[in-house]
C-alpha positions as CSV (number, residue, x, y, z in Angstrom):
1,M,-0.3,37.0,-5.0
2,G,-0.3,33.3,-5.3
3,P,-0.6,30.7,-2.5
4,H,2.2,29.7,-0.1
5,P,4.7,27.5,-2.0
6,A,3.9,24.5,0.3
7,V,0.1,25.0,-0.4
8,A,0.8,25.1,-4.1
9,D,2.9,22.0,-3.9
10,V,0.2,20.0,-2.2
11,R,-2.5,21.3,-4.6
12,R,-0.3,20.4,-7.6
13,A,0.2,16.9,-6.3
14,V,-3.6,16.4,-5.9
15,R,-4.3,17.9,-9.3
16,L,-1.9,15.5,-11.0
17,S,-3.2,12.5,-9.1
18,L,-6.8,13.2,-10.1
19,A,-6.2,14.5,-13.7
20,D,-7.4,11.2,-15.3
21,L,-10.8,11.6,-13.6
22,A,-11.4,15.2,-14.7
23,V,-14.7,15.9,-16.4
24,P,-16.4,19.0,-17.8
25,R,-18.0,21.1,-15.0
26,D,-21.5,20.8,-16.5
27,V,-21.6,17.0,-16.1
28,V,-24.8,16.1,-14.2
29,E,-23.2,13.5,-11.9
30,P,-19.5,14.3,-11.6
31,P,-17.3,11.6,-10.0
32,L,-16.8,11.7,-6.3
33,V,-13.4,11.5,-4.7
34,L,-13.0,11.0,-1.0
35,V,-10.1,12.0,1.3
36,A,-9.2,9.7,4.2
37,C,-8.4,12.2,7.0
38,S,-7.2,11.5,10.5
39,G,-6.8,15.2,11.3
40,G,-3.0,14.9,11.2
41,A,-0.9,17.3,9.2
42,D,-0.5,15.1,6.2
43,S,-4.1,14.1,5.6
44,L,-5.3,17.6,6.7
45,A,-3.2,19.3,4.1
46,L,-4.4,16.7,1.6
47,A,-8.0,17.4,2.5
48,A,-7.6,21.2,2.1
49,A,-5.9,20.7,-1.3
50,T,-8.6,18.3,-2.5
51,G,-11.3,20.7,-1.5
52,F,-9.6,23.3,-3.7
53,A,-8.5,21.2,-6.7
54,A,-11.3,18.7,-7.2
55,P,-14.0,21.2,-8.2
56,R,-11.6,22.8,-10.7
57,L,-11.4,19.3,-12.3
58,G,-15.2,19.0,-12.4
59,L,-15.1,16.5,-9.5
60,R,-17.1,16.3,-6.2
61,A,-14.9,15.9,-3.1
62,G,-15.8,14.4,0.3
63,L,-14.1,13.2,3.4
64,L,-14.0,10.1,5.6
65,T,-12.4,9.9,9.0
66,V,-12.0,6.7,11.0
67,D,-12.6,6.5,14.7
68,H,-10.6,3.4,15.9
69,G,-11.8,3.9,19.5
70,L,-8.3,3.3,20.8
71,Q,-7.9,6.6,22.6
72,E,-10.0,8.7,25.0
73,G,-11.8,11.4,23.1
74,S,-11.4,9.8,19.7
75,A,-15.1,10.1,18.9
76,G,-15.0,13.9,19.6
77,R,-11.9,14.3,17.4
78,A,-13.7,12.5,14.6
79,R,-16.6,14.8,14.8
80,D,-14.3,17.8,14.7
81,V,-12.7,16.5,11.5
82,V,-16.2,16.1,10.0
83,R,-17.1,19.7,10.9
84,L,-13.9,21.0,9.5
85,A,-14.5,19.1,6.2
86,H,-17.5,21.3,5.3
87,S,-15.4,24.5,5.7
88,L,-12.9,23.0,3.3
89,G,-15.5,22.4,0.7
90,L,-15.8,18.6,1.3
91,D,-19.2,17.1,1.2
92,P,-20.2,14.4,2.1
93,A,-18.2,14.0,5.2
94,E,-18.5,11.0,7.5
95,A,-17.0,9.6,10.6
96,L,-16.6,5.8,10.5
97,T,-16.4,3.8,13.8
98,V,-14.5,0.6,13.7
99,T,-13.7,-2.2,16.2
100,V,-10.0,-3.1,16.1
101,G,-9.1,-6.7,16.6
102,T,-5.8,-8.2,17.7
103,A,-4.6,-10.4,14.8
104,G,-1.2,-9.5,13.5
105,G,-0.5,-6.9,16.3
106,P,-2.1,-3.5,17.0
107,E,-0.7,-1.7,13.9
108,A,-1.8,-4.4,11.5
109,A,-5.2,-4.8,13.2
110,A,-5.9,-1.1,13.1
111,R,-4.9,-0.9,9.5
112,E,-7.1,-3.8,8.5
113,A,-10.1,-2.3,10.3
114,R,-9.5,1.1,8.7
115,Y,-9.2,-0.1,5.2
116,A,-12.2,-2.3,5.5
117,A,-14.3,0.7,6.7
118,L,-12.9,3.0,4.0
119,S,-13.6,0.5,1.2
120,A,-17.1,-0.2,2.4
121,A,-17.9,3.6,2.6
122,A,-16.4,4.3,-0.8
123,G,-18.6,1.5,-2.3
124,R,-21.7,2.8,-0.6
125,L,-21.1,6.4,-1.7
126,G,-20.0,5.3,-5.2
127,A,-16.6,7.0,-5.0
128,A,-14.2,6.9,-7.9
129,A,-11.1,7.2,-5.6
130,V,-10.0,7.5,-2.0
131,L,-7.0,9.7,-1.4
132,L,-4.5,8.8,1.3
133,G,-2.0,11.1,3.0
134,H,1.1,9.0,2.9
135,T,4.2,11.1,2.2
136,R,7.7,10.5,1.0
137,D,8.8,10.0,4.6
138,D,6.2,7.3,5.1
139,Q,7.5,5.6,1.9
140,A,11.1,5.8,3.2
141,E,10.0,4.2,6.5
142,T,8.1,1.5,4.7
143,V,11.1,0.6,2.5
144,L,13.5,0.5,5.5
145,L,11.1,-1.8,7.4
146,R,10.8,-4.2,4.5
147,L,14.6,-4.1,3.8
148,A,15.2,-5.2,7.4
149,R,12.9,-8.2,6.8
150,G,14.9,-9.3,3.7
151,S,12.1,-8.6,1.3
152,G,12.3,-8.8,-2.5
153,S,11.9,-6.1,-5.1
154,R,8.1,-6.1,-5.1
155,S,8.0,-5.5,-1.4
156,L,10.8,-3.0,-1.5
157,S,8.8,-1.0,-4.1
158,G,6.9,0.3,-1.1
159,M,3.5,1.9,-1.4
160,A,2.1,2.4,-4.9
161,E,0.7,5.7,-6.0
162,V,-2.4,3.9,-7.1
163,T,-3.8,0.7,-5.7
164,G,-7.4,0.0,-6.8
165,I,-9.5,2.9,-5.7
166,Y,-6.8,4.2,-3.4
167,R,-4.4,7.0,-4.5
168,R,-1.5,8.5,-2.7
169,P,-0.9,12.0,-4.2
170,L,1.8,13.1,-1.6
171,L,4.4,10.4,-2.1
172,G,6.7,12.9,-3.8
173,L,6.4,15.4,-0.9
174,G,8.1,15.4,2.5
175,R,6.2,15.4,5.8
176,E,7.6,18.8,6.7
177,R,6.0,20.3,3.5
178,T,2.5,19.2,4.6
179,R,2.9,20.8,8.0
180,Q,4.1,24.0,6.3
181,A,0.9,23.9,4.1
182,C,-1.3,23.6,7.2
183,D,0.5,26.5,8.9
184,A,0.0,28.7,5.8
185,L,-3.7,27.8,5.7
186,G,-4.2,28.4,9.4
187,L,-5.1,24.7,10.0
188,R,-4.3,23.1,13.3
189,P,-3.4,19.4,12.9
190,W,-3.9,16.8,15.6
191,D,-0.7,15.0,16.6
192,D,-1.6,11.4,17.3
193,P,0.4,10.3,20.5
194,H,0.8,6.9,18.9
195,N,3.1,8.5,16.4
196,D,5.6,9.1,19.2
197,D,5.2,5.8,21.0
198,P,8.4,3.8,20.7
199,A,6.4,0.6,21.3
200,Y,5.6,0.8,17.6
201,T,8.3,-0.4,15.2
202,R,7.6,2.4,12.7
203,V,8.0,5.0,15.3
204,R,11.4,3.6,16.2
205,V,12.4,3.7,12.6
206,R,11.2,7.4,12.3
207,R,12.8,8.6,15.5
208,D,15.9,6.5,15.7
209,A,16.9,4.6,12.6
210,L,16.4,7.3,9.9
211,P,18.1,10.1,11.9
212,A,21.0,7.7,12.6
213,L,21.4,7.0,8.9
214,E,21.2,10.7,8.2
215,A,24.0,11.3,10.8
216,A,26.2,8.5,9.4
217,L,25.6,8.9,5.7
218,G,24.5,12.5,5.2
219,P,21.2,14.2,4.4
220,G,18.7,12.9,1.8
221,I,18.2,9.4,3.1
222,A,14.4,9.6,2.9
223,E,14.6,10.9,-0.7
224,A,17.0,8.1,-1.6
225,L,14.8,5.4,-0.1
226,A,11.7,6.7,-1.9
227,R,13.7,6.8,-5.1
228,T,14.7,3.2,-4.5
229,A,11.1,2.3,-4.1
230,R,10.2,3.8,-7.5
231,L,13.1,1.9,-9.2
232,C,12.2,-1.3,-7.5
233,R,8.5,-0.9,-8.6
234,D,9.6,-0.4,-12.2
235,D,11.8,-3.6,-12.0
236,A,9.1,-5.6,-10.3
237,D,6.4,-4.5,-12.8
238,A,8.7,-5.7,-15.7
239,L,9.4,-9.0,-14.0
240,D,5.7,-9.6,-13.2
241,E,4.8,-9.0,-16.8
242,W,7.5,-11.5,-17.9
243,A,6.2,-14.0,-15.3
244,D,2.7,-13.6,-16.6
245,S,3.8,-15.0,-20.0
246,V,5.9,-17.8,-18.5
247,H,3.0,-18.8,-16.2
248,A,0.6,-19.0,-19.2
249,K,3.1,-21.0,-21.2
250,S,4.1,-23.4,-18.4
251,R,0.7,-24.0,-16.7
252,G,-1.1,-27.2,-17.4
253,P,-4.9,-27.9,-17.2
254,G,-4.7,-29.0,-13.6
255,G,-2.5,-26.1,-12.5
256,E,0.8,-28.1,-12.8
257,L,3.9,-26.3,-14.1
258,D,6.2,-27.6,-16.9
259,V,9.6,-27.9,-15.4
260,S,11.4,-27.5,-18.7
261,V,9.8,-24.1,-19.2
262,L,10.7,-23.0,-15.6
263,A,14.2,-24.2,-16.0
264,G,14.8,-21.9,-19.0
265,V,14.0,-18.6,-17.3
266,P,15.9,-16.5,-14.7
267,G,15.2,-17.3,-11.0
268,A,13.4,-14.0,-10.4
269,V,10.8,-14.9,-13.0
270,R,10.7,-18.6,-12.0
271,R,10.0,-17.8,-8.3
272,R,7.2,-15.5,-9.2
273,V,5.5,-18.2,-11.3
274,I,5.9,-20.7,-8.5
275,R,4.4,-18.3,-6.0
276,R,1.4,-17.6,-8.2
277,A,0.8,-21.3,-8.7
278,A,1.1,-22.0,-5.0
279,V,-1.5,-19.3,-4.1
280,E,-3.8,-20.5,-6.9
281,A,-3.6,-24.0,-5.3
282,G,-4.7,-22.6,-1.9
283,A,-1.4,-21.8,-0.1
284,H,-1.7,-18.9,2.3
285,A,-0.2,-15.9,0.6
286,A,0.6,-14.0,3.8
287,A,2.5,-17.0,5.2
288,L,4.2,-18.0,2.0
289,A,7.8,-17.0,2.7
290,A,10.9,-16.9,0.4
291,V,12.2,-20.1,2.1
292,H,9.0,-22.0,0.9
293,I,9.4,-20.7,-2.7
294,E,13.1,-21.6,-2.8
295,A,12.4,-25.1,-1.6
296,V,9.9,-25.6,-4.4
297,E,12.4,-24.0,-6.8
298,R,15.0,-26.7,-5.9
299,L,12.6,-29.2,-7.4
300,V,13.4,-27.5,-10.7
301,T,17.0,-26.4,-10.3
302,G,18.4,-29.0,-7.9
303,W,16.4,-32.1,-8.7
304,H,17.8,-35.4,-7.4
305,G,14.6,-37.4,-6.6
306,Q,13.8,-35.6,-3.3
307,K,10.4,-35.7,-1.7
308,G,7.9,-33.0,-2.1
309,V,7.6,-29.6,-0.3
310,D,4.8,-28.7,2.2
311,L,3.5,-25.1,2.0
312,P,1.4,-23.0,4.4
313,G,-2.3,-23.8,3.9
314,G,-1.9,-27.5,3.5
315,V,-0.6,-27.4,-0.1
316,G,2.0,-29.9,-1.1
317,V,4.2,-29.8,-4.2
318,V,6.0,-32.7,-5.9
319,R,7.9,-33.1,-9.1
320,R,6.2,-35.7,-11.3
321,C,6.7,-36.6,-15.0
322,G,8.5,-33.3,-15.8
323,T,6.0,-31.1,-14.0
324,L,5.5,-29.5,-10.6
325,V,2.2,-30.7,-9.2
326,F,0.4,-28.6,-6.5
327,A,-2.3,-30.3,-4.4
328,V,-4.3,-29.4,-1.3
329,D,-3.6,-31.6,1.8
330,N,-1.3,-33.7,-0.3
331,L,-4.4,-35.8,-1.3
332,S,-3.2,-36.4,-4.8
333,L,0.5,-36.6,-4.2
334,A,0.7,-40.1,-2.7
């Protein structure tokens, strides 16, 4: 008799995610993969599946849990996750303690601290990959949040299955499936009270926005949004590749861009090239909004002798002698 269907689904997702790392079982130093586990249903199901699947691919598997120190008893819960890891065949297993700042709000600050700790631990342990428990529902929430902000196709592509050392095997599975897997394995997930706190925007999307869309438009909204993310990622990858070649063709020795080359390509490609040049010149990527890029684009498409454009980070852009010139603090734009 085989495993419960939900358990089989999660194991299959992990196996597919790690297939490219597989090695013969007699390798002296097999690659190490780590699971980032909070103790919630998604990451707990992922941890159990990795403990099962990784050795069958010739891989070592371990676990990292992050104690953000934001709730009473968080250190004890982190220790419980580490103890559970060994029973799931995950070794090494470590609890990482972080200090969460305030920049960007509580969610962003916690995320920044968490990823910094995970990346540092993965480097120290020599891990080939860190697995994250984001599901299809998390992807849908991400796409909806970014859609509300008027984001472009790259942003709407949501979370990638692979980003550097990070892998998200469960993006094709719903949150309910991971809970079913935990139930079938006799695992008791920890439900983070922050996941039900309406003070957080993502919680409001989960509890209010998505159910309202389901009620108005019918079931399958999460699957549709996740599918949109995949399609947007394919489109964005193709446009980025096109923009790579245009950037190489238009870029001068000082980082200036040839206006005639930019004028001959679609706006989606042109704006990508402009953004890349701006960031290379020192503009703050996180603060560089569509309105800034569009203002620079008008120096190409709506040129009538206007003055330059100021970008976040003290970068100025002017059109000069058929080129867009980017300079820090406008020192060379006078």
